GUFI-861061 format. One line per field, with one value per residue (C-alpha): residue number from 1; residue in one letter; z, x, y. Coordinates in pm, whole numbers, m for minus. Each point is the difference from the previous one (the first is absolute). Layout:
GUFI-861061
n: (NUM  ...)
res: (A  ...)
zz: (Z  ...)
xx: (X  ...)
yy: (Y  ...)
//
This chain:
GUFI-861061
n: (1  2  3  4  5  6  7  8  9  10  11  12  13  14  15  16  17  18  19  20  21  22  23  24  25  26  27  28  29  30  31  32  33  34  35  36  37  38  39  40  41  42  43  44  45  46  47  48  49  50  51  52  53  54  55  56  57  58  59  60  61  62  63  64  65  66  67  68  69  70  71  72  73  74  75  76  77  78  79  80  81  82  83  84  85  86  87  88  89  90  91  92  93)
res: (G  L  Q  Y  A  P  P  V  G  T  K  L  P  N  S  W  G  L  Y  D  M  H  G  N  V  Y  E  W  I  Q  D  W  Y  A  N  H  Y  P  N  T  E  Q  I  N  P  K  G  P  E  K  G  A  Y  R  V  L  R  G  G  H  F  Y  F  N  A  W  S  T  R  S  A  H  R  Y  A  G  A  P  E  G  R  G  A  H  F  G  A  R  L  L  R  V  G)
zz: (4430  102  155  m11  257  m57  m92  282  197  m28  285  327  213  332  344  m80  m266  m262  m354  m130  278  103  m198  m297  105  327  147  109  353  147  282  109  7  339  68  258  88  397  140  127  m231  m267  m165  m312  168  m124  m88  185  m88  m246  m157  m330  m141  m70  82  m315  111  m173  m274  m340  m286  m8  371  233  117  355  m109  m171  343  82  332  m201  12  m202  16  m268  m102  m67  m319  m82  m325  m128  m198  264  254  m34  194  88  16  257  m19  356  52)
xx: (27405  m276  m297  m350  m280  m315  m286  m192  m187  78  192  m177  m94  189  m103  m212  m139  182  205  355  126  343  297  m82  90  70  m303  39  m165  m106  171  317  320  121  310  m203  m362  m44  80  m377  m214  m196  m262  21  271  72  338  87  m201  259  330  263  m121  m338  m79  57  m128  15  284  m13  113  317  100  m33  m322  89  m18  m323  m184  m244  184  257  109  227  47  m52  29  m372  93  170  m74  103  m167  m53  m198  m340  m338  m291  m318  m259  m352  m213  m348)
yy: (26410  250  m178  141  6  m279  225  231  m246  m313  m93  m33  317  86  m36  357  m123  227  m138  36  236  m101  18  193  338  180  175  406  29  273  m17  188  m265  m64  m270  m209  m3  m63  m353  m47  m188  232  20  207  189  359  227  295  323  143  m123  19  m368  m165  m359  m211  m365  m329  m23  m113  m289  120  m121  m291  m178  153  370  m30  m44  239  41  120  352  283  339  209  397  107  146  m346  m161  m331  m283  m187  181  24  81  m159  241  m35  125  33  62)
//
């Protein structure tokens, strides 16, 4: 049957102090999608300057645990829509 998530903030935070960030929906990322990152160690790697697809990161509740990792990437058309796509807003400054 359908499983429901517990109330927000009742689980422990992740390594960055954020709650409830994995396994809910794919997260749209501003970066353009590339098949591979460079083989060198990267901190916050950026995608190419332009492209046809944006990055969707993570995964959602319908897929296996491996695909809900924040390192999991998926290519999505910028005009794409879906019940399993989401976004996180960021305020700078």
